[in-house]
Short mmCIF file of the C-alpha atoms (twelve columns), coordinates in Angstrom:
data_MODEL
# 
_entry.id   MODEL 
# 
loop_
_atom_site.group_PDB 
_atom_site.id 
_atom_site.type_symbol 
_atom_site.label_atom_id 
_atom_site.label_alt_id 
_atom_site.label_comp_id 
_atom_site.label_asym_id 
_atom_site.label_seq_id 
_atom_site.Cartn_x 
_atom_site.Cartn_y 
_atom_site.Cartn_z 
_atom_site.pdbx_PDB_model_num 
ATOM 1   C CA . MET A 1   -26.039 -1.518  8.474   1 
ATOM 2   C CA . SER A 2   -29.669 -2.708  7.822   1 
ATOM 3   C CA . ARG A 3   -30.681 -4.141  11.204  1 
ATOM 4   C CA . GLY A 4   -34.169 -5.072  10.036  1 
ATOM 5   C CA . GLU A 5   -33.021 -6.880  6.920   1 
ATOM 6   C CA . LEU A 6   -30.195 -8.638  8.865   1 
ATOM 7   C CA . ALA A 7   -32.647 -9.764  11.511  1 
ATOM 8   C CA . ASP A 8   -35.070 -11.148 8.948   1 
ATOM 9   C CA . PHE A 9   -32.327 -12.994 6.972   1 
ATOM 10  C CA . LEU A 10  -30.907 -14.623 10.065  1 
ATOM 11  C CA . ARG A 11  -34.270 -15.725 11.281  1 
ATOM 12  C CA . ARG A 12  -35.379 -17.175 7.844   1 
ATOM 13  C CA . ARG A 13  -32.054 -19.056 7.502   1 
ATOM 14  C CA . ARG A 14  -32.304 -20.368 10.973  1 
ATOM 15  C CA . GLU A 15  -35.911 -21.555 10.455  1 
ATOM 16  C CA . ALA A 16  -34.998 -23.155 7.104   1 
ATOM 17  C CA . LEU A 17  -32.133 -25.257 8.648   1 
ATOM 18  C CA . ARG A 18  -33.386 -28.600 9.713   1 
ATOM 19  C CA . PRO A 19  -32.045 -29.925 13.101  1 
ATOM 20  C CA . GLU A 20  -30.727 -33.114 11.367  1 
ATOM 21  C CA . GLN A 21  -28.481 -31.125 9.194   1 
ATOM 22  C CA . VAL A 22  -26.284 -30.221 12.156  1 
ATOM 23  C CA . PRO A 23  -24.663 -32.225 14.919  1 
ATOM 24  C CA . ALA A 24  -27.033 -33.176 17.792  1 
ATOM 25  C CA . HIS A 25  -27.296 -30.949 20.874  1 
ATOM 26  C CA . ALA A 26  -28.668 -31.720 24.269  1 
ATOM 27  C CA . SER A 27  -31.340 -29.037 23.660  1 
ATOM 28  C CA . GLY A 28  -32.396 -30.895 20.439  1 
ATOM 29  C CA . ARG A 29  -33.957 -33.617 22.641  1 
ATOM 30  C CA . ARG A 30  -36.758 -31.356 23.726  1 
ATOM 31  C CA . ALA A 31  -40.040 -31.147 21.866  1 
ATOM 32  C CA . ARG A 32  -39.709 -28.510 19.083  1 
ATOM 33  C CA . ARG A 33  -42.416 -25.864 18.753  1 
ATOM 34  C CA . THR A 34  -40.664 -23.736 16.084  1 
ATOM 35  C CA . PRO A 35  -39.357 -24.670 12.644  1 
ATOM 36  C CA . GLY A 36  -35.598 -25.117 12.104  1 
ATOM 37  C CA . LEU A 37  -32.946 -24.533 14.747  1 
ATOM 38  C CA . ARG A 38  -33.564 -22.705 17.941  1 
ATOM 39  C CA . ARG A 39  -31.861 -19.411 18.665  1 
ATOM 40  C CA . GLU A 40  -29.775 -20.963 21.449  1 
ATOM 41  C CA . GLU A 41  -28.551 -23.690 19.042  1 
ATOM 42  C CA . VAL A 42  -27.383 -21.237 16.518  1 
ATOM 43  C CA . ALA A 43  -25.738 -19.198 19.256  1 
ATOM 44  C CA . GLU A 44  -23.916 -22.192 20.649  1 
ATOM 45  C CA . ARG A 45  -22.638 -23.269 17.162  1 
ATOM 46  C CA . ALA A 46  -21.470 -19.724 16.556  1 
ATOM 47  C CA . ALA A 47  -19.845 -19.453 19.979  1 
ATOM 48  C CA . VAL A 48  -21.801 -16.314 20.897  1 
ATOM 49  C CA . SER A 49  -24.162 -15.695 23.717  1 
ATOM 50  C CA . HIS A 50  -27.808 -16.472 23.369  1 
ATOM 51  C CA . SER A 51  -28.747 -12.924 24.386  1 
ATOM 52  C CA . TYR A 52  -26.402 -11.459 21.710  1 
ATOM 53  C CA . TYR A 53  -27.788 -13.663 18.944  1 
ATOM 54  C CA . GLU A 54  -31.370 -12.866 20.107  1 
ATOM 55  C CA . ARG A 55  -30.726 -9.087  19.932  1 
ATOM 56  C CA . LEU A 56  -29.515 -9.615  16.293  1 
ATOM 57  C CA . GLU A 57  -32.698 -11.342 15.373  1 
ATOM 58  C CA . GLN A 58  -34.721 -8.663  17.044  1 
ATOM 59  C CA . ALA A 59  -32.897 -5.937  15.093  1 
ATOM 60  C CA . ARG A 60  -31.481 -4.524  18.323  1 
ATOM 61  C CA . GLY A 61  -27.864 -5.827  18.240  1 
ATOM 62  C CA . PRO A 62  -24.609 -4.012  17.529  1 
ATOM 63  C CA . ARG A 63  -22.856 -4.365  14.164  1 
ATOM 64  C CA . PRO A 64  -21.314 -7.933  14.130  1 
ATOM 65  C CA . SER A 65  -17.630 -8.250  13.586  1 
ATOM 66  C CA . PRO A 66  -16.220 -10.141 10.502  1 
ATOM 67  C CA . GLN A 67  -15.336 -12.943 12.987  1 
ATOM 68  C CA . VAL A 68  -18.885 -13.202 14.295  1 
ATOM 69  C CA . LEU A 69  -20.237 -13.171 10.793  1 
ATOM 70  C CA . ALA A 70  -17.902 -15.901 9.717   1 
ATOM 71  C CA . ALA A 71  -19.083 -17.991 12.731  1 
ATOM 72  C CA . LEU A 72  -22.780 -17.372 11.938  1 
ATOM 73  C CA . GLY A 73  -22.196 -18.337 8.357   1 
ATOM 74  C CA . THR A 74  -20.852 -21.673 9.507   1 
ATOM 75  C CA . ALA A 75  -23.514 -22.154 12.110  1 
ATOM 76  C CA . LEU A 76  -26.341 -21.478 9.616   1 
ATOM 77  C CA . ARG A 77  -24.522 -23.537 6.850   1 
ATOM 78  C CA . LEU A 78  -24.540 -20.485 4.480   1 
ATOM 79  C CA . THR A 79  -23.323 -20.590 0.901   1 
ATOM 80  C CA . ALA A 80  -20.549 -18.276 -0.370  1 
ATOM 81  C CA . ALA A 81  -23.268 -16.044 -1.898  1 
ATOM 82  C CA . GLU A 82  -25.192 -15.952 1.335   1 
ATOM 83  C CA . ARG A 83  -22.059 -15.193 3.397   1 
ATOM 84  C CA . GLU A 84  -21.369 -12.163 1.103   1 
ATOM 85  C CA . TYR A 85  -24.937 -11.062 1.346   1 
ATOM 86  C CA . LEU A 86  -24.785 -11.386 5.241   1 
ATOM 87  C CA . ALA A 87  -21.659 -9.241  5.289   1 
ATOM 88  C CA . ARG A 88  -23.155 -6.575  3.201   1 
ATOM 89  C CA . LEU A 89  -26.339 -6.504  5.348   1 
ATOM 90  C CA . ALA A 90  -24.052 -6.008  8.386   1 
ATOM 91  C CA . GLY A 91  -22.201 -3.176  6.797   1 
ATOM 92  C CA . GLN A 92  -18.866 -4.963  6.599   1 
ATOM 93  C CA . THR A 93  -18.350 -4.139  2.925   1 
ATOM 94  C CA . ALA A 94  -18.546 -0.764  1.219   1 
ATOM 95  C CA . PRO A 95  -22.022 -0.443  -0.559  1 
ATOM 96  C CA . GLY A 96  -22.252 0.691   -4.157  1 
ATOM 97  C CA . THR A 97  -24.198 3.720   -5.272  1 
ATOM 98  C CA . ASP A 98  -26.701 4.512   -7.953  1 
ATOM 99  C CA . GLY A 99  -24.189 6.394   -10.067 1 
ATOM 100 C CA . ASP A 100 -23.271 5.887   -13.640 1 
ATOM 101 C CA . ARG A 101 -22.486 2.379   -14.778 1 
ATOM 102 C CA . ALA A 102 -18.939 1.559   -16.024 1 
ATOM 103 C CA . PRO A 103 -18.786 1.162   -19.744 1 
ATOM 104 C CA . VAL A 104 -18.949 -2.335  -21.160 1 
ATOM 105 C CA . PRO A 105 -15.428 -3.601  -21.847 1 
ATOM 106 C CA . ALA A 106 -14.429 -3.863  -25.510 1 
ATOM 107 C CA . ASP A 107 -13.308 -7.455  -25.126 1 
ATOM 108 C CA . ALA A 108 -16.692 -8.429  -23.660 1 
ATOM 109 C CA . ARG A 109 -18.432 -6.885  -26.677 1 
ATOM 110 C CA . ARG A 110 -16.016 -8.839  -29.030 1 
ATOM 111 C CA . MET A 111 -16.838 -12.011 -27.061 1 
ATOM 112 C CA . LEU A 112 -20.604 -11.551 -27.728 1 
ATOM 113 C CA . HIS A 113 -20.106 -11.353 -31.463 1 
ATOM 114 C CA . ARG A 114 -17.840 -14.300 -31.626 1 
ATOM 115 C CA . LEU A 115 -20.507 -16.488 -30.225 1 
ATOM 116 C CA . GLY A 116 -22.014 -16.635 -33.640 1 
ATOM 117 C CA . PRO A 117 -25.403 -18.510 -33.665 1 
ATOM 118 C CA . VAL A 118 -25.524 -18.540 -29.876 1 
ATOM 119 C CA . PRO A 119 -28.032 -15.832 -28.693 1 
ATOM 120 C CA . ALA A 120 -26.314 -13.916 -25.945 1 
ATOM 121 C CA . TYR A 121 -26.366 -10.571 -24.081 1 
ATOM 122 C CA . LEU A 122 -24.717 -8.882  -21.147 1 
ATOM 123 C CA . VAL A 123 -26.742 -7.650  -18.015 1 
ATOM 124 C CA . ASP A 124 -25.617 -5.457  -15.147 1 
ATOM 125 C CA . GLU A 125 -26.544 -5.720  -11.530 1 
ATOM 126 C CA . ARG A 126 -30.103 -4.399  -12.083 1 
ATOM 127 C CA . GLY A 127 -30.656 -6.920  -14.921 1 
ATOM 128 C CA . ASP A 128 -30.371 -4.126  -17.551 1 
ATOM 129 C CA . VAL A 129 -29.247 -5.449  -20.960 1 
ATOM 130 C CA . VAL A 130 -26.213 -3.387  -21.847 1 
ATOM 131 C CA . ALA A 131 -24.916 -5.322  -24.888 1 
ATOM 132 C CA . TRP A 132 -26.141 -8.029  -27.097 1 
ATOM 133 C CA . ASN A 133 -25.378 -10.029 -30.330 1 
ATOM 134 C CA . ALA A 134 -27.351 -10.380 -33.581 1 
ATOM 135 C CA . ALA A 135 -28.652 -13.822 -32.544 1 
ATOM 136 C CA . ALA A 136 -30.201 -12.460 -29.372 1 
ATOM 137 C CA . VAL A 137 -32.038 -9.833  -31.453 1 
ATOM 138 C CA . ALA A 138 -33.351 -12.531 -33.774 1 
ATOM 139 C CA . LEU A 139 -34.409 -14.767 -30.938 1 
ATOM 140 C CA . ILE A 140 -35.847 -12.244 -28.457 1 
ATOM 141 C CA . ILE A 141 -36.183 -8.641  -29.551 1 
ATOM 142 C CA . ASP A 142 -34.406 -5.765  -31.111 1 
ATOM 143 C CA . PHE A 143 -33.024 -4.238  -27.903 1 
ATOM 144 C CA . ALA A 144 -31.833 -1.145  -29.759 1 
ATOM 145 C CA . ARG A 145 -35.468 -0.143  -30.609 1 
ATOM 146 C CA . LEU A 146 -36.479 -0.181  -26.899 1 
ATOM 147 C CA . PRO A 147 -36.315 2.845   -24.580 1 
ATOM 148 C CA . VAL A 148 -33.214 2.439   -22.305 1 
ATOM 149 C CA . GLU A 149 -35.332 1.817   -19.220 1 
ATOM 150 C CA . GLU A 150 -37.217 -1.127  -20.942 1 
ATOM 151 C CA . ARG A 151 -34.061 -2.984  -21.747 1 
ATOM 152 C CA . ASN A 152 -34.283 -4.983  -18.552 1 
ATOM 153 C CA . THR A 153 -34.669 -8.827  -18.202 1 
ATOM 154 C CA . VAL A 154 -37.426 -8.458  -15.522 1 
ATOM 155 C CA . ARG A 155 -39.485 -5.838  -17.510 1 
ATOM 156 C CA . LEU A 156 -39.009 -7.926  -20.663 1 
ATOM 157 C CA . SER A 157 -40.309 -11.056 -18.941 1 
ATOM 158 C CA . VAL A 158 -43.414 -9.106  -18.142 1 
ATOM 159 C CA . ARG A 159 -43.719 -7.614  -21.547 1 
ATOM 160 C CA . LEU A 160 -42.889 -10.675 -23.574 1 
ATOM 161 C CA . GLY A 161 -44.188 -13.400 -21.246 1 
ATOM 162 C CA . GLY A 162 -47.319 -13.897 -23.132 1 
ATOM 163 C CA . SER A 163 -45.967 -13.709 -26.659 1 
ATOM 164 C CA . LEU A 164 -42.454 -15.241 -26.437 1 
ATOM 165 C CA . CYS A 165 -42.457 -17.667 -23.404 1 
ATOM 166 C CA . SER A 166 -44.657 -20.471 -22.303 1 
ATOM 167 C CA . SER A 167 -44.431 -21.512 -18.623 1 
ATOM 168 C CA . PRO A 168 -44.494 -25.216 -17.849 1 
ATOM 169 C CA . ALA A 169 -44.911 -26.174 -14.148 1 
ATOM 170 C CA . GLY A 170 -42.127 -24.599 -12.196 1 
ATOM 171 C CA . GLU A 171 -40.567 -22.577 -15.005 1 
ATOM 172 C CA . GLU A 172 -42.108 -19.252 -13.993 1 
ATOM 173 C CA . ASP A 173 -41.047 -19.945 -10.466 1 
ATOM 174 C CA . GLY A 174 -37.446 -20.653 -11.602 1 
ATOM 175 C CA . PHE A 175 -37.060 -17.240 -13.267 1 
ATOM 176 C CA . ALA A 176 -38.777 -15.435 -10.313 1 
ATOM 177 C CA . ARG A 177 -36.341 -17.233 -7.915  1 
ATOM 178 C CA . GLN A 178 -33.365 -16.245 -10.128 1 
ATOM 179 C CA . ALA A 179 -34.474 -12.610 -10.424 1 
ATOM 180 C CA . ALA A 180 -35.084 -12.383 -6.712  1 
ATOM 181 C CA . ALA A 181 -31.702 -13.816 -5.917  1 
ATOM 182 C CA . ASP A 182 -29.918 -11.583 -8.271  1 
ATOM 183 C CA . LEU A 183 -31.719 -8.319  -7.214  1 
ATOM 184 C CA . ARG A 184 -31.430 -9.246  -3.470  1 
ATOM 185 C CA . ALA A 185 -27.622 -9.600  -3.855  1 
ATOM 186 C CA . SER A 186 -27.519 -6.308  -5.959  1 
ATOM 187 C CA . SER A 187 -29.618 -4.380  -3.411  1 
ATOM 188 C CA . ALA A 188 -27.203 -5.317  -0.545  1 
ATOM 189 C CA . ARG A 189 -24.374 -3.980  -2.695  1 
ATOM 190 C CA . ARG A 190 -26.319 -0.810  -3.747  1 
ATOM 191 C CA . PRO A 191 -28.754 0.021   -0.948  1 
ATOM 192 C CA . ALA A 192 -29.058 3.621   -2.230  1 
ATOM 193 C CA . ASP A 193 -30.048 2.500   -5.859  1 
ATOM 194 C CA . ARG A 194 -33.539 4.005   -6.249  1 
ATOM 195 C CA . ALA A 195 -34.011 2.470   -9.745  1 
ATOM 196 C CA . LEU A 196 -33.220 -0.972  -8.311  1 
ATOM 197 C CA . GLY A 197 -35.789 -0.505  -5.543  1 
ATOM 198 C CA . GLU A 198 -38.464 0.645   -7.995  1 
ATOM 199 C CA . LEU A 199 -37.823 -2.409  -10.211 1 
ATOM 200 C CA . VAL A 200 -38.182 -4.700  -7.188  1 
ATOM 201 C CA . ASP A 201 -41.489 -3.070  -6.143  1 
ATOM 202 C CA . GLU A 202 -42.670 -3.246  -9.817  1 
ATOM 203 C CA . TYR A 203 -42.000 -6.882  -10.302 1 
ATOM 204 C CA . ALA A 204 -43.251 -7.914  -6.768  1 
ATOM 205 C CA . ALA A 205 -46.596 -6.330  -7.663  1 
ATOM 206 C CA . HIS A 206 -46.700 -8.396  -10.925 1 
ATOM 207 C CA . SER A 207 -45.378 -11.677 -9.695  1 
ATOM 208 C CA . PRO A 208 -46.424 -13.505 -6.482  1 
ATOM 209 C CA . GLN A 209 -43.582 -15.963 -7.043  1 
ATOM 210 C CA . PHE A 210 -41.007 -13.177 -7.075  1 
ATOM 211 C CA . ALA A 211 -42.565 -11.457 -4.048  1 
ATOM 212 C CA . ALA A 212 -42.285 -14.729 -2.084  1 
ATOM 213 C CA . ALA A 213 -38.699 -15.411 -3.226  1 
ATOM 214 C CA . TRP A 214 -37.749 -11.851 -2.371  1 
ATOM 215 C CA . ARG A 215 -39.137 -12.281 1.150   1 
ATOM 216 C CA . SER A 216 -37.143 -15.481 1.619   1 
ATOM 217 C CA . HIS A 217 -33.733 -13.590 1.181   1 
ATOM 218 C CA . ASP A 218 -32.504 -16.501 -1.064  1 
ATOM 219 C CA . VAL A 219 -29.418 -15.137 -2.788  1 
ATOM 220 C CA . ARG A 220 -28.129 -18.367 -4.110  1 
ATOM 221 C CA . PRO A 221 -27.513 -18.046 -7.814  1 
ATOM 222 C CA . VAL A 222 -29.554 -20.112 -10.398 1 
ATOM 223 C CA . PRO A 223 -27.011 -20.533 -13.188 1 
ATOM 224 C CA . THR A 224 -29.249 -22.536 -15.595 1 
ATOM 225 C CA . LEU A 225 -33.002 -22.467 -16.408 1 
ATOM 226 C CA . ARG A 226 -34.825 -24.467 -18.872 1 
ATOM 227 C CA . LYS A 227 -36.970 -22.188 -21.094 1 
ATOM 228 C CA . HIS A 228 -39.762 -22.972 -23.577 1 
ATOM 229 C CA . LEU A 229 -39.985 -20.236 -26.165 1 
ATOM 230 C CA . HIS A 230 -42.412 -19.707 -28.955 1 
ATOM 231 C CA . HIS A 231 -40.761 -18.025 -31.977 1 
ATOM 232 C CA . PRO A 232 -42.882 -16.561 -34.717 1 
ATOM 233 C CA . GLU A 233 -40.684 -18.215 -37.375 1 
ATOM 234 C CA . LEU A 234 -39.179 -21.183 -35.794 1 
ATOM 235 C CA . GLY A 235 -41.975 -22.402 -33.557 1 
ATOM 236 C CA . GLU A 236 -41.499 -24.042 -30.220 1 
ATOM 237 C CA . LEU A 237 -38.022 -24.116 -28.898 1 
ATOM 238 C CA . GLU A 238 -36.660 -25.709 -25.783 1 
ATOM 239 C CA . LEU A 239 -33.567 -23.892 -24.558 1 
ATOM 240 C CA . ASP A 240 -31.194 -23.618 -21.603 1 
ATOM 241 C CA . ARG A 241 -30.741 -19.983 -20.320 1 
ATOM 242 C CA . GLN A 242 -27.267 -19.968 -18.765 1 
ATOM 243 C CA . THR A 243 -25.867 -17.164 -16.756 1 
ATOM 244 C CA . LEU A 244 -22.093 -16.644 -16.221 1 
ATOM 245 C CA . LEU A 245 -20.158 -13.956 -14.415 1 
ATOM 246 C CA . VAL A 246 -17.746 -11.879 -16.537 1 
ATOM 247 C CA . PRO A 247 -14.459 -11.863 -14.524 1 
ATOM 248 C CA . GLY A 248 -13.347 -8.533  -13.323 1 
ATOM 249 C CA . THR A 249 -16.698 -6.827  -13.799 1 
ATOM 250 C CA . ASP A 250 -20.217 -6.751  -12.268 1 
ATOM 251 C CA . LEU A 251 -21.592 -7.944  -15.595 1 
ATOM 252 C CA . ARG A 252 -23.176 -11.389 -16.306 1 
ATOM 253 C CA . LEU A 253 -23.264 -13.091 -19.663 1 
ATOM 254 C CA . VAL A 254 -26.634 -14.682 -20.456 1 
ATOM 255 C CA . LEU A 255 -26.626 -17.358 -23.255 1 
ATOM 256 C CA . TYR A 256 -29.370 -19.463 -24.786 1 
ATOM 257 C CA . THR A 257 -28.260 -22.949 -25.845 1 
ATOM 258 C CA . ALA A 258 -30.021 -26.130 -26.952 1 
ATOM 259 C CA . ASP A 259 -29.183 -29.842 -26.567 1 
ATOM 260 C CA . PRO A 260 -26.792 -30.961 -29.372 1 
ATOM 261 C CA . GLY A 261 -28.590 -32.546 -32.251 1 
ATOM 262 C CA . SER A 262 -32.085 -31.401 -31.038 1 
ATOM 263 C CA . PRO A 263 -34.669 -29.741 -33.169 1 
ATOM 264 C CA . SER A 264 -34.125 -26.617 -31.170 1 
ATOM 265 C CA . ALA A 265 -30.327 -26.715 -31.830 1 
ATOM 266 C CA . THR A 266 -31.029 -26.931 -35.551 1 
ATOM 267 C CA . ALA A 267 -33.469 -24.026 -35.300 1 
ATOM 268 C CA . LEU A 268 -30.933 -21.954 -33.443 1 
ATOM 269 C CA . ALA A 269 -28.311 -22.499 -36.170 1 
ATOM 270 C CA . ARG A 270 -30.736 -21.332 -38.822 1 
ATOM 271 C CA . LEU A 271 -31.625 -18.302 -36.708 1 
ATOM 272 C CA . GLY A 272 -27.945 -17.396 -36.225 1 
ATOM 273 C CA . ALA A 273 -27.258 -17.809 -39.906 1 
ATOM 274 C CA . SER A 274 -30.078 -15.498 -40.782 1 
ATOM 275 C CA . GLY A 275 -29.259 -12.809 -38.151 1 
ATOM 276 C CA . THR A 276 -27.508 -9.615  -39.003 1 
ATOM 277 C CA . SER A 277 -25.261 -7.360  -36.929 1 
# 
């Protein structure tokens, strides 16, 4: 159980929840001096004592039971991803380790190559790219030529950011929020994963947006991002970066698609036709 992380998460979610989002309380008629709900309001909604909830936020409380965690999730209006993250912070699920990763399933590899002109790759919980198709190589980089430790979406965003991606207003923030959400959830599952911790520290030092998103404990997934890419042969491309969970695994499928009939869609089709396995 990570008492400090649990306390910080509860406090941030409480402060982020506006009073008008929950049913009115008698205590809500008093002038508010703090953002979000008060501790006593959360305790009341979760049917726990104020002193017990206060100890949780001060990193002094005992390990909450699954029933208390469920009640807190309801009181704080947590999403499914946030409830899972809360349970892992409270030590209610078995954490992963930093051991060897499971091999990529053969059917997942076949799926990649059946996508044809759609650039796609598979990433694990650290964001390491573990498999890819020819179209992804043609669009982004030849992953096979990179050292294994550099085949990571976060490190590639740093390495290729200036040469491959442009960043309209909000786009860099979007990727940083997605990376922070993904790595936060992974770190709760794998608290002993040193490589994951090093990656977080590395990217936080590079990206203020990521550092801020990491501190916020936001673990809600960001399934689609609009990306503006500059390709040396095809020029400017406007693509959607979509992320899907591969059922039965900890892998995620990342695809780059374009609006049907758009110049970017035509360019992707040419790119896929010219790619080789």
